[in-house]
N, C-alpha and C positions, 0 to 999 in steps of 0.2 A: 877296514872292518865294517863300517856303516854301509858302504856300497855293497859289500857281500851280503849283509843282512837284508838290505833293500832288494837285491836281486832275488833272494830266497822268498821274501814276502810276495813279490810280484809273481814269482813262479808258482808258489803254493796257492795263491788266490786267483791266478789266471788273469792278472791285470797286464795291460800293455802300455807302452809309451808312445807319444805322438808329438811331433814338433821338435824344434831345437832353439836354443838360446840365440838371440841375434848376435851376429859377429860384430866385433869391434865396440860393443857396448860395455863400458866398464862400471857405470853407475846406473842403477835402475830401481824403481819401485815395482815389485811383482805382486799383482793381486792374485788371490787364491779364492776361487768361488766355483760353484755355490758352496757355502759353508753351512751345513745342516747337521753335522755330527762331530763328536770328538775324534772319530776315525779320520776325519779330513786331514788333520795335522800329520797323522802317521803316514797316510798315502802321499800327501803332498811332499812331505820331507823326504820320503823314500824316493819319489820321482825325481826330485831335484838332486839327490845324491847320484842317481843313475844317469841323469842328464849332465852331470858334472857342473852344475850351477853352484857357485860359492855363495850359498844362500844364508842370509841372516834374518832375524826377526827381533823386534824390540820387546823389552819386558821391563817392568818396574824394578829399579835397583834393589828394592827390599827383598825380592825373591832370590837374588844371587848370593846366597849364603851357604856355607858348608857343602856337603855332597850334592845337594840339589843344584846349587849354583854352578858347581863344576860340571855336572851332567848337562845342564841347560847351555852353558857356554860351549861345551863340546858339540852341541847340536846347532850352534849358530846364534845363540842369544846374545844380544847387546843390551846391557843395562842402560836405562834412561833415568837420569837424575833431573827432575824438574824443579827441585827445591830452589828457592831464591839464593843467588850468589852473595848478596849483601843484605844486611838488615834493612827492612823497609821495602825491598823489592817484591814484586808479586811473582808467583810461580811462573816458570817458563811453560809455554804451550807445548803439547806433544809435537805439533807441526814444526815449531821453531827448533825443538830439540832434535828432531829427525833431520831437518834441513841442515842443521849444524853438523850432523854426522856426514852428510854428503859433501859438505864443504871441507871437512877435515881429513877426508880419505881419498886415496887415489882410485880405489875400487870398492864398490859396495852394491850389493843386491839385497834389498829388504823386502820380505814378504809381509803382506797385510791382508786381512779379510775385509772387504768393503762393507759388508753387513755389520761388522763389529760384534756379532753374536751368532749363535746357532739357531736362534728363533727367526721366524719370518718377520721381516721389516719391509714396509713398502718403499721406504727411502733409504738409500745407502748413506753412511757417514762419508763426509767428503775430505776428511783430513789427509787421506792418502793422496788425493788429487792436488791439494794445496802444498803438500810436502814435495811432490814431483815438480810443481811450478817453482817453489822457493829453492829447491835443490838443483833446478835446471836439468832434470833427468826425465827420460821417457817412462811410460808405464807398460810393462809386459803382462799380458793376461795369462796367468797360470790357471789350470782348470782340473777338475775331477769330474768324470762322467760315470756314475755308478751303473747306469743302464747298460753301457757298452764296456764297462771296466777299462776305461782309458784315462790316463793321467798325462798331462803334458803342458805344452806352451803354445798359446795361440798368438794372435796379432800383437804388434807393438803400437801403442798410442802415444803420440807426442801431444801433450796438452796444449790446446789452442787458447785457453782462457775462457772459452764458452763451456762452463761446467755442465750445464744441462745437456747440451748436444754431445759432448764427449762421453759423459756417463751413459747416455742413451745408447751410444755406439757399443760401449762395453756391455751393457745389459742385453743388447740384442745378441751379442756373441754368447753370453752366458745362458740365455734362454734356450739355446740348443743343447745345453748340458744338463744332466739330471743328477741332483744331489741324492745322498743316501735316503733322505726323507724328502721326496719331491714336493710335497705340499709346503715345505718351508723355503723352497728355492726362489730364484729370481722370477718376478712376474713382469 
């Protein structure tokens, strides 16, 4: 059903797909950028349905209640519980919680937005990068290009441990893509 709705959305808005998910990769962090609009989730999620990527995204467990929780889960949401497991322990970091997901599953593709917001930020958050390192997984660059109405999958990055260099490679790729609001995109 969701694939059919996604196909209709792409047809009616004249969007196209580009790229394909890397073969043989069962666990991956997928970045989705540039992230400048609430529409990004709609187009990115639709693209991944059409590309048959079993996409997930993380969300605070508090949002997973009632009909909203059911709807979010059907779209790939995985609740994250960062609360202490024992009295006196501190909260688990999001990176540790997500790395734990990779360690506990045979297959997992988690989408994150490196900017962490729809506003312009000069520096990306790096949690997705450290999640990939701790989880022992590559990073696949998912993208939206509103100028050309293309959504898809770009290169795969295997984190080297040199955060600045690897993120600059990613940003260089995303600078060729135009967000819905270009002034908020990657610089």
